[in-house]
C-alpha positions as YAML, in Angstrom:
chain: A
units: angstrom
residues:
- id: 1
  name: UNK
  ca: [-2.10, -25.84, 24.45]
- id: 2
  name: UNK
  ca: [0.88, -27.92, 23.37]
- id: 3
  name: UNK
  ca: [0.60, -31.11, 21.33]
- id: 4
  name: UNK
  ca: [1.73, -33.09, 24.39]
- id: 5
  name: UNK
  ca: [-1.15, -31.63, 26.40]
- id: 6
  name: UNK
  ca: [-3.60, -32.43, 23.59]
- id: 7
  name: UNK
  ca: [-2.24, -35.97, 23.41]
- id: 8
  name: UNK
  ca: [-2.59, -36.46, 27.17]
- id: 9
  name: UNK
  ca: [-6.19, -35.22, 27.14]
- id: 10
  name: UNK
  ca: [-7.08, -37.37, 24.15]
- id: 11
  name: UNK
  ca: [-5.46, -40.40, 25.75]
- id: 12
  name: UNK
  ca: [-7.25, -39.79, 29.05]
- id: 13
  name: UNK
  ca: [-10.63, -39.46, 27.32]
- id: 14
  name: UNK
  ca: [-10.05, -42.74, 25.48]
- id: 15
  name: UNK
  ca: [-8.87, -44.89, 28.36]
- id: 16
  name: UNK
  ca: [-10.88, -43.64, 31.33]
- id: 17
  name: UNK
  ca: [-12.83, -46.67, 32.50]
- id: 18
  name: UNK
  ca: [-11.47, -48.71, 29.55]
- id: 19
  name: UNK
  ca: [-10.94, -52.17, 31.09]
- id: 20
  name: UNK
  ca: [-8.55, -53.44, 28.39]
- id: 21
  name: UNK
  ca: [-6.01, -50.60, 28.49]
- id: 22
  name: UNK
  ca: [-2.39, -51.66, 28.10]
- id: 23
  name: UNK
  ca: [0.72, -49.98, 26.78]
- id: 24
  name: UNK
  ca: [3.78, -51.30, 25.03]
- id: 25
  name: UNK
  ca: [6.93, -49.99, 23.43]
- id: 26
  name: UNK
  ca: [7.11, -50.27, 19.66]
- id: 27
  name: UNK
  ca: [9.66, -49.18, 17.09]
- id: 28
  name: UNK
  ca: [8.15, -46.49, 14.83]
- id: 29
  name: UNK
  ca: [10.42, -45.30, 12.05]
- id: 30
  name: UNK
  ca: [13.68, -44.59, 13.91]
- id: 31
  name: UNK
  ca: [12.57, -44.43, 17.55]
- id: 32
  name: UNK
  ca: [10.82, -46.42, 20.23]
- id: 33
  name: UNK
  ca: [7.35, -45.06, 20.99]
- id: 34
  name: UNK
  ca: [5.09, -46.03, 23.88]
- id: 35
  name: UNK
  ca: [1.81, -47.10, 22.31]
- id: 36
  name: UNK
  ca: [-1.42, -47.06, 24.34]
- id: 37
  name: UNK
  ca: [-4.36, -49.34, 23.55]
- id: 38
  name: UNK
  ca: [-7.26, -46.88, 23.51]
- id: 39
  name: UNK
  ca: [-10.11, -48.97, 22.14]
- id: 40
  name: UNK
  ca: [-11.35, -51.89, 20.13]
- id: 41
  name: UNK
  ca: [-14.36, -53.14, 18.23]
- id: 42
  name: UNK
  ca: [-15.32, -56.57, 16.92]
- id: 43
  name: UNK
  ca: [-12.41, -56.72, 14.47]
- id: 44
  name: UNK
  ca: [-9.84, -54.05, 15.36]
- id: 45
  name: UNK
  ca: [-7.68, -52.71, 18.17]
- id: 46
  name: UNK
  ca: [-6.78, -49.00, 18.23]
- id: 47
  name: UNK
  ca: [-3.53, -47.61, 19.64]
- id: 48
  name: UNK
  ca: [-2.11, -44.09, 20.12]
- id: 49
  name: UNK
  ca: [1.43, -42.91, 20.77]
- id: 50
  name: UNK
  ca: [3.54, -39.79, 20.47]
- id: 51
  name: UNK
  ca: [7.05, -39.43, 19.09]
- id: 52
  name: UNK
  ca: [9.61, -37.21, 20.79]
- id: 53
  name: UNK
  ca: [9.14, -34.62, 18.03]
- id: 54
  name: UNK
  ca: [5.45, -34.37, 19.10]
- id: 55
  name: UNK
  ca: [4.03, -36.18, 16.07]
- id: 56
  name: UNK
  ca: [1.12, -38.42, 17.00]
- id: 57
  name: UNK
  ca: [1.17, -42.09, 15.98]
- id: 58
  name: UNK
  ca: [-2.04, -44.02, 15.26]
- id: 59
  name: UNK
  ca: [-2.15, -47.79, 14.86]
- id: 60
  name: UNK
  ca: [-5.12, -49.97, 14.01]
- id: 61
  name: UNK
  ca: [-4.70, -53.73, 14.10]
- id: 62
  name: UNK
  ca: [-7.19, -56.08, 12.45]
- id: 63
  name: UNK
  ca: [-7.79, -59.33, 14.29]
- id: 64
  name: UNK
  ca: [-8.63, -62.63, 12.60]
- id: 65
  name: UNK
  ca: [-11.46, -64.81, 13.89]
- id: 66
  name: UNK
  ca: [-8.99, -67.11, 15.65]
- id: 67
  name: UNK
  ca: [-7.57, -64.17, 17.64]
- id: 68
  name: UNK
  ca: [-4.32, -63.80, 15.70]
- id: 69
  name: UNK
  ca: [-3.35, -60.34, 14.44]
- id: 70
  name: UNK
  ca: [-3.29, -60.14, 10.67]
- id: 71
  name: UNK
  ca: [-3.25, -56.60, 9.33]
- id: 72
  name: UNK
  ca: [-1.86, -53.32, 10.67]
- id: 73
  name: UNK
  ca: [-2.29, -49.74, 9.59]
- id: 74
  name: UNK
  ca: [0.29, -47.35, 11.08]
- id: 75
  name: UNK
  ca: [0.19, -43.61, 10.49]
- id: 76
  name: UNK
  ca: [2.51, -40.94, 11.81]
- id: 77
  name: UNK
  ca: [0.68, -37.62, 11.62]
- id: 78
  name: UNK
  ca: [2.38, -34.36, 10.66]
- id: 79
  name: UNK
  ca: [3.19, -32.20, 13.66]
- id: 80
  name: UNK
  ca: [0.06, -30.49, 14.93]
- id: 81
  name: UNK
  ca: [-2.37, -33.02, 13.40]
- id: 82
  name: UNK
  ca: [-4.13, -35.94, 15.04]
- id: 83
  name: UNK
  ca: [-6.68, -38.59, 14.04]
- id: 84
  name: UNK
  ca: [-10.30, -37.58, 13.69]
- id: 85
  name: UNK
  ca: [-11.45, -41.13, 14.49]
- id: 86
  name: UNK
  ca: [-9.79, -43.36, 17.06]
- id: 87
  name: UNK
  ca: [-12.20, -46.25, 17.40]
- id: 88
  name: UNK
  ca: [-14.49, -47.20, 20.21]
- id: 89
  name: UNK
  ca: [-15.22, -49.90, 22.75]
...
């Protein structure tokens, strides 16, 4: 199974029946990546994307009490690796 196939399956498992799914384009390093909102909890949003070189991108965004976004953690995984925890909803 290719990394793209793994990514598609992982994305599908995260967003099936997820009522807050959205996607947006975001600049990651030197390219634009489509990021998919795959979950959230009381304080964070979780996003997944894939670069053209098949490296997975994981983004968690911490939300302040007033709803503004305050802290981001962005990780580009080495080719063939992916996050062990994505978040939940």
